[in-house]
C-alpha positions as CSV (number, residue, x, y, z in Angstrom):
1,M,68.2,-78.2,19.5
2,E,68.7,-81.5,17.8
3,Q,66.0,-82.3,15.3
4,A,64.6,-85.7,14.3
5,P,65.2,-86.9,10.7
6,P,62.7,-85.3,8.3
7,E,61.2,-88.7,7.6
8,Y,60.4,-89.3,11.3
9,D,56.7,-88.8,12.1
10,G,56.6,-90.0,15.7
11,A,57.0,-88.3,19.1
12,P,58.5,-84.8,19.2
13,M,62.2,-84.7,19.8
14,L,63.4,-81.6,21.5
15,G,67.2,-82.2,22.1
16,E,66.6,-83.2,25.7
17,P,68.7,-86.0,27.4
18,P,67.9,-89.4,25.8
19,A,66.0,-90.6,28.9
20,I,63.7,-87.6,28.7
21,E,63.3,-88.1,25.0
22,L,62.1,-91.6,25.8
23,G,59.7,-90.3,28.4
24,N,58.3,-87.9,25.8
25,T,57.2,-90.8,23.6
26,I,53.9,-90.2,25.4
27,Y,52.7,-86.9,23.9
28,A,49.6,-85.0,22.9
29,M,48.4,-84.5,19.4
30,R,45.5,-82.0,19.0
31,G,44.7,-82.5,22.6
32,R,44.7,-86.3,22.6
33,P,47.3,-88.5,24.2
34,R,49.5,-90.5,21.8
35,D,51.9,-93.4,22.4
36,A,54.8,-93.6,20.0
37,L,55.9,-97.1,21.2
38,R,52.9,-99.2,20.7
39,T,54.5,-101.6,18.2
40,A,57.9,-103.0,17.3
41,L,57.9,-100.9,14.1
42,E,57.2,-97.7,16.1
43,L,60.1,-98.6,18.4
44,V,62.4,-99.1,15.4
45,D,61.4,-95.7,14.0
46,W,62.1,-94.0,17.3
47,M,65.4,-95.7,17.8
48,R,66.5,-95.0,14.2
49,A,65.7,-91.3,14.8
50,M,67.6,-91.4,18.1
51,R,70.5,-93.5,16.8
52,P,73.1,-90.7,16.8
53,R,72.5,-90.0,20.4
54,L,72.3,-93.5,21.8
55,T,75.1,-95.0,23.9
56,V,74.9,-98.2,21.8
57,A,75.7,-98.1,18.1
58,L,72.7,-99.8,16.4
59,T,72.9,-101.1,12.8
60,E,70.0,-101.6,10.5
61,D,70.4,-105.4,11.1
62,D,70.1,-104.7,14.8
63,L,66.9,-102.8,14.3
64,R,65.4,-105.5,12.0
65,A,65.9,-107.9,15.0
66,V,63.6,-105.9,17.3
67,G,61.2,-108.4,18.8
68,E,57.7,-108.2,20.3
69,D,59.0,-108.0,23.8
70,D,61.2,-105.0,23.1
71,P,58.4,-102.4,22.9
72,R,57.1,-103.7,26.2
73,M,60.4,-103.1,27.9
74,A,60.7,-99.7,26.2
75,R,57.2,-98.7,27.4
76,E,58.0,-100.0,31.0
77,L,61.2,-97.9,31.0
78,R,59.3,-94.9,29.4
79,D,56.6,-95.0,32.1
80,T,59.2,-95.3,34.8
81,V,61.0,-92.2,33.5
82,R,57.8,-90.3,33.3
83,A,57.0,-91.2,36.9
84,L,60.4,-90.0,38.1
85,A,60.1,-86.9,35.9
86,G,56.7,-86.1,37.3
87,A,58.0,-86.5,40.9
88,A,61.0,-84.2,40.1
89,A,58.7,-81.6,38.7
90,N,56.3,-81.8,41.7
91,G,59.2,-81.6,44.2
92,R,58.1,-82.1,47.8
93,E,54.5,-82.8,46.7
94,A,55.5,-86.1,45.1
95,D,54.2,-89.3,46.6
96,P,57.1,-91.0,48.4
97,D,55.7,-94.5,47.8
98,A,55.2,-93.9,44.1
99,V,58.8,-92.6,43.9
100,A,60.2,-95.6,45.7
101,D,58.3,-97.9,43.3
102,A,59.6,-96.0,40.2
103,V,63.2,-96.1,41.6
104,A,63.0,-99.9,42.2
105,A,61.6,-100.4,38.6
106,L,64.4,-98.2,37.1
107,N,67.1,-100.1,38.9
108,K,65.7,-103.4,37.8
109,L,65.7,-102.3,34.2
110,A,69.2,-100.8,34.5
111,R,70.6,-104.2,35.5
112,R,68.5,-106.2,32.9
113,T,71.5,-106.7,30.6
114,P,75.1,-106.6,32.0
115,W,77.3,-104.5,29.6
116,W,80.8,-103.3,29.5
117,R,83.1,-101.1,27.3
118,E,85.7,-102.6,25.1
119,L,88.6,-101.1,23.1
120,R,88.8,-101.5,19.4
121,V,91.9,-100.5,17.3
122,D,90.9,-101.4,13.8
123,P,90.5,-99.3,11.7
124,E,91.2,-96.8,14.4
125,P,91.2,-96.7,18.2
126,R,87.6,-96.4,19.6
127,V,85.5,-97.6,22.5
128,V,82.5,-99.9,21.9
129,V,79.8,-101.0,24.3
130,S,79.3,-104.8,24.4
131,C,77.0,-107.3,26.1
132,A,75.9,-110.9,25.8
133,D,72.4,-110.0,24.8
134,R,70.9,-108.4,21.6
135,P,72.0,-104.9,20.8
136,V,68.5,-103.5,21.0
137,T,68.0,-104.9,24.5
138,L,71.4,-103.4,25.4
139,A,70.3,-100.0,24.0
140,L,67.3,-100.0,26.2
141,T,69.4,-101.0,29.3
142,A,71.8,-98.2,28.4
143,L,68.8,-95.8,28.3
144,A,67.9,-97.0,31.8
145,D,71.5,-96.2,32.8
146,D,71.0,-92.7,31.3
147,A,67.9,-92.3,33.4
148,V,69.8,-93.4,36.6
149,R,72.5,-90.8,35.9
150,L,70.0,-88.1,35.1
151,F,67.8,-88.5,38.2
152,G,70.7,-89.3,40.4
153,G,72.7,-86.2,39.3
154,L,72.2,-82.4,39.5
155,S,70.1,-82.4,36.3
156,G,67.4,-84.5,38.0
157,A,66.4,-81.5,40.1
158,E,66.0,-79.4,36.9
159,V,63.4,-81.6,35.3
160,R,60.2,-79.7,34.6
161,A,56.7,-80.4,33.1
162,C,55.8,-78.2,30.2
163,H,53.1,-75.6,31.0
164,G,51.9,-75.4,27.5
165,P,48.1,-76.0,27.0
166,G,47.5,-79.7,26.8
167,C,51.2,-80.6,26.7
168,V,52.4,-83.6,28.6
169,L,56.1,-83.4,27.8
170,Y,59.1,-82.9,30.1
171,F,62.3,-81.0,29.7
172,V,65.4,-80.2,31.7
173,H,65.3,-76.6,32.9
174,G,68.4,-75.0,31.4
175,A,67.4,-71.3,31.3
176,P,66.0,-68.9,33.9
177,R,62.2,-68.7,33.9
178,R,61.8,-71.4,31.2
179,E,58.3,-72.8,31.4
180,Y,57.8,-74.6,28.1
181,C,59.3,-77.6,26.3
182,S,59.5,-75.7,23.0
183,A,58.9,-72.3,21.4
184,G,55.8,-73.7,19.9
185,C,54.3,-74.5,23.3
186,G,55.3,-71.0,24.5
187,N,53.6,-69.4,21.5
188,R,50.4,-71.4,22.0
189,A,50.3,-70.5,25.7
190,R,50.7,-66.8,25.0
191,A,48.0,-67.0,22.3
192,A,45.6,-68.7,24.7
193,R,46.2,-66.0,27.3
194,H,45.6,-63.3,24.7
195,Y,42.3,-64.9,23.5
196,A,41.2,-65.4,27.1
197,K,41.6,-61.7,27.7
198,I,39.6,-60.8,24.6
199,R,36.8,-63.1,25.7
200,Q,36.7,-61.5,29.2
201,A,36.9,-57.9,27.9
202,P,33.7,-55.8,28.1
203,D,31.6,-55.5,25.0
204,G,33.3,-53.3,22.5
205,A,36.7,-53.6,24.0
206,T,39.5,-55.4,22.2
207,G,41.6,-56.3,25.1
208,S,45.3,-55.7,25.4
209,P,47.6,-57.7,23.1
């Protein structure tokens, strides 16, 4: 599991695909919902923490150029990803009209900024992603592309909602019987079941561990 830099104090990062990590910028803290992308500064912090995993290489100058409209685009993309993740997790119970709206919104965001790959040979051969827009806008468009590939591929059917108490995060189901986004959520769920058994036990009984 990839970890966020130690100085990052925003949404949890669980080593999920970048689009799911974006979706998880809505999270719960002590039972209360939190939004990690309310301001331009919070978007910068999240992108800085995600920088090694983004398709677009962002410099500190690029991050300093984040504008007031960028968090709005990030939140729109995030909410669209969460809608599609929720639909994937619900399977056949998902609302077809809501899914169609989310798909249309995602496709619109994915074509927001045309981009292409270019070859560079100095100082060594490499591929860079270029566009005619600002790098941060390109990074968000590339995240929309990540979401298109995720939900349009085999992994899309493996998206699950965490079953941890009060958790609102999503993850890609990569192991049999996995129910939680992290070991921490699994531990909290087991502890909650244990205490529930104790409360329900007859007077004088301790309940089974």
